[in-house]
C-alpha positions as CSV (number, residue, x, y, z in Angstrom):
1,M,-16.3,27.3,-20.4
2,R,-16.9,23.7,-19.1
3,V,-14.2,22.3,-21.5
4,W,-11.7,24.9,-20.2
5,K,-12.5,24.0,-16.5
6,A,-12.2,20.3,-17.3
7,A,-8.9,20.8,-19.1
8,A,-7.6,22.9,-16.1
9,A,-8.6,20.2,-13.7
10,V,-6.8,17.5,-15.7
11,A,-3.7,19.7,-15.9
12,V,-3.8,20.3,-12.1
13,V,-4.1,16.5,-11.5
14,A,-1.2,15.8,-13.9
15,I,1.0,18.5,-12.3
16,V,0.3,17.3,-8.7
17,G,0.9,13.7,-9.8
18,G,4.2,14.7,-11.4
19,V,5.3,16.5,-8.3
20,L,4.3,13.6,-6.0
21,Y,6.2,11.2,-8.3
22,G,9.2,13.5,-8.2
23,V,9.2,13.7,-4.4
24,F,8.4,10.1,-3.6
25,G,9.5,8.3,-6.7
26,S,8.1,5.0,-8.0
27,T,7.7,2.3,-5.4
28,Q,6.4,-0.2,-7.9
29,P,9.2,-2.5,-9.0
30,V,10.1,-3.2,-12.6
31,R,10.4,-6.8,-13.7
32,I,12.5,-8.9,-11.3
33,D,13.4,-12.1,-13.1
34,P,15.9,-14.5,-11.5
35,A,15.9,-16.5,-14.7
36,D,17.1,-13.5,-16.8
37,R,20.9,-14.1,-17.0
38,A,21.7,-10.5,-18.1
39,Q,19.6,-9.0,-15.2
40,V,21.2,-11.4,-12.7
41,D,24.7,-10.7,-13.9
42,L,24.1,-6.9,-13.5
43,G,22.5,-7.6,-10.1
44,R,25.5,-9.6,-8.9
45,K,27.9,-6.7,-9.9
46,L,25.7,-4.1,-8.2
47,Y,25.2,-6.2,-5.1
48,V,29.0,-6.4,-4.6
49,E,29.2,-2.6,-5.0
50,A,26.2,-1.6,-2.9
51,C,25.1,-4.4,-0.6
52,A,27.9,-6.8,0.2
53,S,29.6,-4.6,2.7
54,C,26.6,-5.1,5.1
55,H,24.9,-8.2,3.8
56,G,28.0,-10.2,3.0
57,A,29.8,-11.2,-0.1
58,N,28.0,-14.5,-0.1
59,L,24.6,-13.1,1.0
60,E,25.3,-14.4,4.6
61,G,24.4,-11.3,6.5
62,Q,26.0,-10.1,9.7
63,P,26.7,-12.4,12.6
64,N,23.9,-12.8,15.1
65,W,21.5,-11.0,12.7
66,Q,18.5,-11.9,14.8
67,K,19.9,-10.3,18.0
68,R,19.4,-6.6,18.5
69,L,22.6,-4.5,18.9
70,P,23.1,-2.2,21.9
71,N,21.5,0.6,19.9
72,G,18.3,-1.5,19.5
73,R,18.7,-2.0,15.8
74,L,19.1,-5.4,14.1
75,P,22.3,-6.4,12.1
76,A,21.9,-6.8,8.4
77,P,20.1,-10.1,7.7
78,P,21.3,-12.7,5.2
79,H,19.7,-12.7,1.8
80,D,20.4,-16.4,1.2
81,A,17.9,-19.1,2.0
82,S,18.9,-19.1,5.7
83,G,17.5,-15.5,6.1
84,H,14.0,-14.1,5.9
85,T,14.3,-12.1,2.7
86,W,12.2,-14.6,0.8
87,H,9.4,-14.2,3.4
88,H,8.7,-10.7,1.9
89,P,7.1,-10.1,-1.5
90,D,9.0,-8.3,-4.2
91,I,7.1,-5.0,-3.7
92,D,8.2,-4.8,-0.1
93,L,11.8,-5.8,-0.9
94,F,11.9,-3.2,-3.6
95,R,10.5,-0.5,-1.4
96,V,12.9,-1.2,1.5
97,T,15.8,-1.0,-0.9
98,K,14.7,2.1,-2.6
99,L,13.3,4.0,0.4
100,G,15.3,2.7,3.3
101,P,13.9,3.9,6.7
102,A,11.0,5.6,4.9
103,A,9.7,2.2,3.9
104,Y,9.2,1.1,7.6
105,P,6.5,2.1,10.1
106,T,7.1,5.3,11.9
107,G,9.5,4.9,14.8
108,Y,11.2,1.7,13.4
109,E,14.9,2.1,13.7
110,T,17.1,0.6,11.0
111,D,20.6,1.0,9.5
112,M,19.3,0.1,6.0
113,P,20.0,3.1,3.8
114,A,17.8,4.3,1.0
115,F,19.3,3.5,-2.4
116,G,16.7,5.4,-4.5
117,D,19.1,8.3,-5.0
118,R,22.0,6.0,-6.0
119,L,20.4,3.2,-8.0
120,S,17.7,3.2,-10.7
121,D,14.6,1.1,-10.3
122,A,16.0,-1.3,-12.9
123,E,19.3,-1.6,-10.9
124,I,17.3,-2.3,-7.7
125,A,15.3,-4.9,-9.6
126,A,18.6,-6.5,-10.9
127,I,20.0,-6.8,-7.4
128,L,16.8,-8.5,-6.3
129,A,16.9,-10.8,-9.3
130,Y,20.4,-11.8,-8.4
131,I,19.5,-12.5,-4.8
132,K,16.5,-14.6,-5.8
133,S,18.6,-16.5,-8.3
134,T,20.6,-17.9,-5.4
135,W,17.6,-19.4,-3.6
136,P,16.9,-23.2,-4.0
137,P,13.9,-24.0,-6.2
138,E,11.5,-24.7,-3.3
139,I,12.2,-21.3,-1.7
140,R,11.7,-19.6,-5.1
141,A,8.4,-21.4,-5.5
142,R,7.3,-20.3,-2.0
143,H,8.3,-16.8,-2.8
144,D,6.4,-16.9,-6.1
145,R,3.3,-17.9,-4.3
146,L,3.8,-15.1,-1.8
147,N,4.1,-12.6,-4.7
148,A,0.9,-14.0,-6.3
149,A,-1.0,-13.7,-3.0
150,K,0.2,-10.1,-2.5
151,A,-0.8,-9.2,-6.1
152,E,-4.3,-10.7,-5.4
153,G,-4.5,-8.6,-2.2
154,R,-4.4,-11.4,0.2
């Protein structure tokens, strides 16, 4: 009888976990490697298709990206070294790209759409690898340290 109850409990946990994954999806990024030429090339292609219309063909962002629009939202920021993308760890960049407004605190207004229904996790990672590949070495080094600190829970 105990074995049956234990098996039932494991099955319930697995089913609930599967349902939650299906509803919310993974928010843990796959490998993001700006040194991986194939990943970066795929990311460049996907960036042009999915991101450039707002963030610029050259990752330059929208004009006056730090000044709120009349609706209270901010224009799309640049993803090059002049922006603040590199101030955020990979996990946060991945979540914002995948989940859009759901990645932000309740009440935060943003025009950033969710791409989780249009791009796979690997495709989101490729776009981030492309963006990171354009940063100067000192910015990438700072970003690597930020990722390491986040991984350590600091």
